[in-house]
N, C-alpha and C positions, 0 to 999 in steps of 0.2 A: 367572656364567659355566660354560658347559659345558666340559668336558674330555674330548675324543675321542680315546683311545689308538688307535694305528693297526695294522693289520694288512694288510699286503701279500702276496697270495697267488701263489705262481708254482710249477708243478710240485708242488702239495699243500703246498708248504713255506713258511713266513714269510720273507719276503728283504725288503731294502731297496736301492732303488737310489740313485745319485747323480746329481741333475739329470734323473731319468728316463731314465739311460742303462742298457738292459739288459745291455750289455758291462761294466758298471761296477756288479756285483751283489754283496751279501753275501747269505749263507744261514745262518740260525740254526738251532738244533737243535730248539726246541720248534715243535710242530705248530700250525696255527692255533686248533685247537680247545682244545689245552692253553693256548696264549697268551690265548684268551679267558677260559678258567676262572681264570686267572691275574687278569685284569682284574677281573673280577667278585668274586673274593675279596677284592679291595683296595677294593671297594665304587664301583667305576664302573659307570654307567647306561648311557653310551653309547660306541659303537664307531665309528672310521670303517675302512672295509675297501675296498681296491681290489683287483679280481681282474685280474690283470696276463695272464693267460692270456686271459681276455676281452678285454682290450684288444690283443692281437694277434690274436685270430680273431674278434671281434664276436659270440662265443657265450656264454652263462651257463656257462661251463665250470665253476666251482666250486660251483654252487647247492646240491649235496649237503651242502658244508661249511657254508654259510650257513645252510641250514636246521637242521643239526645244533646250531651254535651258538644259535640263535633258541630252538630247542626245551629245550634244556639249559639255558640261561642267563637267558633271558626279557631279554635286552638291546635296548636302542633302537640300531638299526643302519643307518647309511647306507653305501649301497654304488654302486661306481663301476667303471667298466673296460668300455670297449667295447659300452656299450649304445646300439643303433644303430636298434631299433625297439621298436614297442608290445607286441611278443609278450616281448621282454626284460624290458621293465617289468612285465608281467603277470605273470611268473613270479617275479619278485621281489617283487611286493605280495603274490601268493598266498603265497609264502613267509613273510612276517611283516616284510619290512622296514620301518622307518620312512620312510625318504627313499632313492629313486632317483637317483643323479647323473648328469646329461647333460653332458657336454663337448664333445668334438669335434664329435659329430654335431647338438647344438643350435647351435653356432658355424655350420657347415656351411649348414645348413637351420633357420632360425629359425621357419618354419612347422611343422616338426617339434616345437620347442619348445613353441611357443603350442599345437597339439593334444595335445602329453603332458600339459600342464598342466590343460586342459580334461578329458579323459578321466581323468586320477588328480588329482582335487584334494587338494593338500595333501601329496602324496606326490614332488613333483619339485624335487630341488635342482639348481642349475646351477653347474656347476664352470667357472670362469674362471681360466685357468692363463697366466700372463703372463711375458713377458720384455722388460726395457726398455720397458714401457708397451703393448707389442703383444702379443696372443694368440697362442698357438700351440695348433696341433691335431695329429692324427694321431701321438698318443704324445709330443709335445712336437718331433716332428722337424720340422715346416713352420711357418713365420710365416705367418699369415692376413693379414696387412698391415692387420687391423683393429685400431684403438686399444680398449683396454679399456673407457674411459668411453664411448666412442661406440656400442659394441655395447650396453653397458648400458642407455644411452637408449632404445635402440631396442625392447629386450624387457623394459623396466621394468613395463610393465602387463599381462604375458603371464600371471601368475598362479605363477610359482615361489615356494616358499615357504621356500628357504633358498638362500644363496648361498656357496660356498666359493672365497675367493681364494688363488690359491697364486702365489708367487714363485718362477719356476723357478729364478733364480740361487742362491736359498738352499736350496732343496729338498734335504734330505740333506746339506747342507752345514755344519749346526749354527752358522750366522753370526748368529743371531735373524732373526725374522721381519721383513720390510717393513712396519712398522708405520704409516709415514707413508702409504704407499700404499695399506694395507687401510683406513684411515680415513678416506680418499679416497673409496674404493669403498663403505664404508659410509655415508658421507654422502650418497651419490648412489642407494642402493639402496632399493628399495620395500619388500626383504624383509631379515632378518636375515642378519649375515655371520658365517662362520665364518675364523678366521685359520689359513693353512697353510703349511708350509715354514720349515725354519730354526730350530725351535727348540732352544736349546742347552742352557739350564739351567732352574732352578725361578725364577731371576729374570724370564726372559722370559715365566711366567705370570703370576707378579705386575705386570710391566709392562703386561701386557694389559690384566687388571683396572684397572688404575690409569688406563687411557685414559678409563673413565668413558663410553666411548661406547654408548648404549643400545641402537644397532642392530648390536653386536658382541655374536653369541649364544654365541661358544665358542671354542676353538682345539683344532688337531689336533697331537698329540706323537707321534713316530715313531722315529726313529734315535736319538734321544738316551735314550730307554728303553732300546732292545734292546743300546746300547753301554754302558750303564751310567753314562752322565752323569746322568741325573735316576732317583733310586730311587722305584720305586713308593709306596712308603710315604710319603714326603715329597709326590709328586705327589696322593696321595689325600686329603693333607690341605688342599689346595686346591678339592678339590669342593666345589660349592655344595649346600647342604642343602635 
């Protein structure tokens, strides 16, 4: 199972939000590049990055930071946050990212998702962020009134190469991921699924592995690293060889 430590970027700093709320934000001293260096030093190969400035503006605001991380550390990066057009996807692909995450834009416009998967084969990850079984959009501020599994069934054959499932109620709360619902999504998805939201301790990583679900590809770990609940040395032992 892949372990993807998270970096959320806002105003060139590493931050973490509670349930995606920009007014409930914690800033950390480490710069995104320094944090990526730390992850690399501990043997991590994959990174989950969210450009929160991009989420607010719809632009690739921090692409210079992404380029620097890739150039210096040769990490496999999935990047999301306000990707709303082919031009932004192209910029990230040219920068060398492994996966570009489409969230709100894909949910609002399924054709955009389909065309993106066709134009950038193997590069598109679908981000499904759900609250009480319904997908949220626009930085988690709006309920789309779409049921997660109904939407997934509609787009399952579009060609996304990865699905990132986040339970918004758990994000940043360190309450453990919603394993049951993630398994449900994984069992209905035609592409591998990443667990996101709520990791609280090393036990959650081990539980994810014990699920034994072949369609669950990995797990994202964020706030619990920054707050010291999970030590990187401890987490690094869980990296699959």
